[in-house]
N, C-alpha and C positions, 0 to 999 in steps of 0.2 A: 504494500500500500504506500501511497505517496506520503512522505513524512510530514507534509504540511496539512494534511487532512487529519483533524482531531476527532476523537470520540465525542459524540454529541448526546448519546443516550444516557439516561438515568442520572442527570444532574439536577441539583436544586439550587437556584431556579433553573427551569428548562432552557434548552438552547435558544438563543435569540435568532431573529430573522437574519441578522448580519452574519452570525456564525454559520447558519445553514447556507446562505448565499456564498460565503467564502469557501466552504467545503465544495460546493457545486462548481465554482470557478476553478478551483484547483483540480478537480476531477476532469473537467472539460479540457483544461490546459494539458493535463497529462495524456489524455486519450488522443487529443488532436495533435499533440507535439508542438504546440504553438502557444507561447505566453501572450502574444499580442497578434490576433488574427489580422490579415490584410483587410482593407476596406471592403473588398468583394466578399469576404467570408464573415464579416462582422455580424450580419444578420443571423446566419446559421449558428455562429458561436453563441450569440445572445439567446437564441431560441433553445439551444442545448442546455445552457446554464439554467434557464427557467424550468425546463423539463426535469433536470436533475434535482433542482431545488424543491420542486413540487413532489417528486418521488421521495426525497429525503424527509420532507415534512410529513407525508403520509406514513412513511415507515416509523418515524419517531412517535407519531400519535397512536400507532397501533401496537407497538412493541409492549410486552408485558414482562415484568420482572418482580421477583420477590426480594431482591437485594435492596438494601437501604440506599437512598440517593447519595451520590458522591458530592463532596464539597469541592468547588472549583479551586479555592485557595490551597487546600490540602493536596489536591492533584497537581497543582502548579509547583508546589514545594517539592513533591516527589520527583517531578520531571526535572527540576533544577538540580536536585541531588544526583539523579542519574546522569545528567549532562556533566556535572562536575567530576564524577567518577570516570565517565567515558573520555573526557577531554583533559583530565588531569588538572583542573583548575580548583582553586579553593574558594 
């Protein structure tokens, strides 16, 4: 999976529209192989982002879990700690 696409399921508060859209943009960029589409492809790129964002919203609304919701700050601290170990920073 693309490293820039973050887990959006089971957070309190739920994923925002901006987070859903950012994940959709990253997915479409990865699949298309283009960070910035040409003018001729912009409409197709935008339509794909909207379709992926809608599918993501539907998925997040219908997923069911018994696990307790995750805390964004705790998860961010864990990610920062993993990065420090991975890259040898303090």
